[in-house]
N, CA, C and O atoms as a MOPAC input file, in Angstrom:
PM7 MOZYME 1SCF
protein

 N      6.46000 1    -5.02100 1    13.12100 1
 C      4.76800 1    -5.10900 1    12.89500 1
 C      4.37400 1    -5.32000 1    11.99300 1
 O      4.51100 1    -4.34800 1    11.25000 1
 N      3.39400 1    -6.95600 1    11.05600 1
 C      3.32300 1    -7.05500 1    10.46800 1
 C      1.39700 1    -7.13500 1     9.77300 1
 O      0.39200 1    -7.74000 1    10.14500 1
 N      1.72200 1    -6.12300 1     8.58900 1
 C      0.52700 1    -5.97500 1     8.34300 1
 C      0.35100 1    -6.72900 1     6.17600 1
 O      1.14700 1    -6.66600 1     5.23900 1
 N     -0.76500 1    -7.20000 1     6.26800 1
 C     -1.17600 1    -7.99900 1     5.10300 1
 C     -3.00300 1    -6.98600 1     4.91200 1
 O     -4.03700 1    -7.02700 1     5.57800 1
 N     -2.50700 1    -6.04900 1     3.43400 1
 C     -3.75500 1    -6.16400 1     3.59700 1
 C     -4.00300 1    -5.67000 1     1.79900 1
 O     -3.35900 1    -4.78100 1     1.24300 1
 N     -4.69900 1    -6.21000 1     1.38500 1
 C     -5.49800 1    -6.38900 1    -0.46900 1
 C     -6.16700 1    -5.50000 1    -0.87200 1
 O     -7.32800 1    -5.49700 1    -0.46400 1
 N     -5.90200 1    -4.80200 1    -1.46900 1
 C     -5.84100 1    -3.73900 1    -2.27300 1
 C     -6.72100 1    -4.12400 1    -3.73600 1
 O     -6.29200 1    -4.47000 1    -4.83600 1
 N     -7.87200 1    -3.94600 1    -3.33700 1
 C     -8.57100 1    -4.06200 1    -5.61800 1
 C     -9.15800 1    -1.79100 1    -6.02900 1
 O     -9.34700 1    -0.67000 1    -5.55700 1
 N     -9.14200 1    -2.39900 1    -6.86500 1
 C     -9.07800 1    -1.15400 1    -8.15600 1
 C    -10.75900 1    -0.90900 1    -7.79900 1
 O    -11.35400 1    -1.95800 1    -7.55200 1
 N    -11.70800 1     0.53800 1    -7.73600 1
 C    -12.75800 1     0.19000 1    -7.88900 1
 C    -12.79500 1    -0.46700 1    -8.34900 1
 O    -12.87900 1    -1.56900 1    -7.80700 1
 N    -12.76200 1    -0.34100 1    -9.74400 1
 C    -13.44000 1    -1.69100 1   -11.44500 1
 C    -12.66300 1    -2.46400 1   -11.50800 1
 O    -11.93100 1    -2.81600 1   -12.43400 1
 N    -12.86200 1    -3.05100 1    -9.68900 1
 C    -12.58700 1    -4.43600 1   -10.11200 1
 C    -11.46600 1    -5.81300 1   -10.44800 1
 O    -11.18300 1    -6.93400 1   -10.02600 1
 N    -11.08800 1    -4.82200 1   -11.51600 1
 C     -9.66700 1    -5.55700 1   -12.74500 1
 C     -8.68800 1    -6.16800 1   -12.07000 1
 O     -8.33400 1    -7.34300 1   -11.97200 1
 N     -8.07800 1    -4.50500 1   -11.33500 1
 C     -6.29600 1    -4.69300 1   -10.41900 1
 C     -7.13600 1    -5.23000 1    -8.66700 1
 O     -8.18700 1    -4.92900 1    -8.10000 1
 N     -5.95000 1    -6.14600 1    -8.34400 1
 C     -5.95900 1    -6.62200 1    -7.20900 1
 C     -4.14000 1    -6.85700 1    -7.01100 1
 O     -3.22900 1    -7.27700 1    -7.72400 1
 N     -4.28200 1    -6.29100 1    -5.55900 1
 C     -2.46100 1    -6.14600 1    -5.06300 1
 C     -2.38200 1    -6.15100 1    -3.95900 1
 O     -2.92000 1    -5.29500 1    -3.25700 1
 N     -1.50400 1    -7.37900 1    -3.39200 1
 C     -1.21200 1    -8.37400 1    -2.16300 1
 C     -0.21500 1    -6.68100 1    -1.01900 1
 O      0.93900 1    -6.27500 1    -1.15800 1
 N     -0.73300 1    -6.44100 1    -0.55800 1
 C      0.68800 1    -5.48100 1     0.14900 1
 C      1.29100 1    -6.53400 1     1.73700 1
 O      0.63700 1    -6.91500 1     2.70800 1
 N      2.53800 1    -6.69100 1     1.44800 1
 C      2.77700 1    -7.15300 1     3.25000 1
 C      4.55100 1    -6.37400 1     3.60800 1
 O      5.76500 1    -6.57300 1     3.64700 1
 N      3.45800 1    -5.42300 1     3.79200 1
 C      4.23000 1    -4.96300 1     5.55800 1
 C      5.40500 1    -5.02800 1     6.76700 1
 O      5.38900 1    -4.25700 1     7.72700 1
 N      6.20000 1    -5.83800 1     6.61100 1
 C      6.90100 1    -6.63500 1     7.71800 1
 C      7.78400 1    -6.02800 1     8.41100 1
 O      8.36700 1    -6.68700 1     9.27200 1
 N      8.14600 1    -4.51000 1     8.21400 1
 C      9.59600 1    -4.64600 1     8.59500 1
 C      9.30600 1    -3.06800 1     9.87900 1
 O      8.65300 1    -2.02500 1     9.85100 1
 N     10.00700 1    -3.58600 1    10.60800 1
 C     10.23700 1    -2.59500 1    11.93000 1
 C     10.07600 1    -1.48700 1    11.91600 1
 O     11.10800 1    -1.10000 1    12.46500 1
 N      9.12300 1    -0.01900 1    11.52000 1
 C      9.40400 1     0.72000 1    10.71700 1
 C      8.01500 1     1.65700 1    11.86900 1
 O      7.60100 1     1.31500 1    12.97700 1
 N      7.55600 1     3.10900 1    10.84600 1
 C      6.70600 1     3.11300 1    11.90800 1
 C      5.32400 1     3.95900 1    10.46100 1
 O      5.33300 1     4.09100 1     9.23700 1
 N      4.54300 1     4.24400 1    11.37900 1
 C      3.03700 1     4.63600 1    10.04100 1
 C      3.76900 1     5.38600 1     8.59700 1
 O      3.61100 1     5.03800 1     7.42600 1
 N      4.67800 1     6.61900 1     9.18400 1
 C      4.72300 1     6.60900 1     7.60400 1
 C      5.38800 1     6.35200 1     6.33800 1
 O      5.52300 1     6.96500 1     5.27900 1
 N      5.86200 1     4.91400 1     6.95000 1
 C      6.78300 1     3.55900 1     6.10900 1
 C      5.60800 1     2.95500 1     6.01200 1
 O      5.66300 1     2.42800 1     4.90100 1
 N      4.46100 1     2.67200 1     6.53300 1
 C      3.41800 1     1.37700 1     6.16600 1
 C      2.31600 1     2.45900 1     4.98500 1
 O      1.46700 1     1.94500 1     4.25700 1
 N      2.55300 1     3.78300 1     5.02800 1
 C      1.79700 1     4.65500 1     3.98200 1
 C      2.45700 1     4.71300 1     2.87900 1
 O      1.92800 1     4.64900 1     1.76900 1
 N      3.62200 1     4.83500 1     3.08100 1
 C      4.62200 1     4.96400 1     1.87100 1
 C      4.21100 1     3.74300 1     1.14000 1
 O      4.02900 1     3.71300 1    -0.07700 1
 N      4.02800 1     2.39700 1     2.21600 1
 C      4.65100 1     1.37200 1     0.67900 1
 C      3.32100 1     1.10200 1     0.10600 1
 O      3.25100 1     0.78600 1    -1.08200 1
 N      2.10200 1     1.20600 1     0.93500 1
 C      0.54500 1     1.42800 1     0.06600 1
 C      1.03800 1     2.23100 1    -0.76500 1
 O      1.26700 1     1.51700 1    -1.74100 1
 N      1.56200 1     3.95600 1    -1.17400 1
 C      1.24000 1     4.93200 1    -2.23000 1
 C      1.74900 1     4.01900 1    -3.45000 1
 O      1.29900 1     3.93900 1    -4.59300 1
 N      2.87500 1     3.32700 1    -2.82000 1
 C      3.57200 1     2.04200 1    -3.86100 1
 C      3.09000 1     1.47800 1    -4.68400 1
 O      3.20100 1     1.54200 1    -5.90800 1
 N      2.53300 1     0.90000 1    -4.05300 1
 C      1.83700 1    -0.73600 1    -4.58900 1
 C      0.14900 1     0.26700 1    -5.19100 1
 O     -0.58000 1    -0.44700 1    -5.88000 1
 N     -0.34300 1     1.61700 1    -4.97300 1
 C     -1.15500 1     1.65400 1    -5.51100 1
 C     -1.06500 1     2.83400 1    -6.25700 1
 O     -1.97100 1     3.63500 1    -6.48600 1
 N      0.55800 1     2.89100 1    -6.75600 1
 C      0.79600 1     3.95500 1    -7.80000 1
 C      0.61600 1     5.21100 1    -7.54000 1
 O      0.40400 1     5.86900 1    -8.55900 1
 N      0.61700 1     5.85700 1    -6.48000 1
 C     -0.38900 1     7.27800 1    -6.16400 1
 C      1.16100 1     8.39700 1    -5.63800 1
 O      1.90100 1     8.33300 1    -4.65600 1
 N      1.12700 1     9.30200 1    -6.78800 1
 C      2.25700 1     9.88400 1    -6.46900 1
 C      2.96600 1    10.79900 1    -5.07000 1
 O      2.08200 1    10.79100 1    -4.21400 1
 N      3.70600 1    11.25900 1    -4.74500 1
 C      3.71800 1    11.72600 1    -3.80100 1
 C      2.91000 1    13.36000 1    -3.46900 1
 O      2.12900 1    13.90900 1    -2.69200 1
 N      3.45800 1    13.51900 1    -4.25600 1
 C      2.13800 1    15.29300 1    -4.71200 1
 C      0.43900 1    15.50700 1    -4.73700 1
 O     -0.31700 1    16.45300 1    -4.52000 1
 N      0.26100 1    13.82900 1    -5.19300 1
 C     -1.06700 1    13.98800 1    -5.71300 1
 C     -2.66200 1    13.61100 1    -4.16300 1
 O     -3.18000 1    12.51100 1    -4.35300 1
 N     -3.11200 1    14.19200 1    -3.23700 1
 C     -3.38100 1    14.00000 1    -2.34000 1
 C     -4.70900 1    14.10300 1    -2.85200 1
 O     -5.67300 1    13.93900 1    -2.10400 1

């Protein structure tokens, strides 16, 4: 699976590109997105 996402903060100051190109499941993809956005595992 190869997914490219451009993520931008609401105030448009921070822009991050996440490229997920591993063979994994959806949980791995979500983990990569959360890591890029610096969301801790306990924050929901």
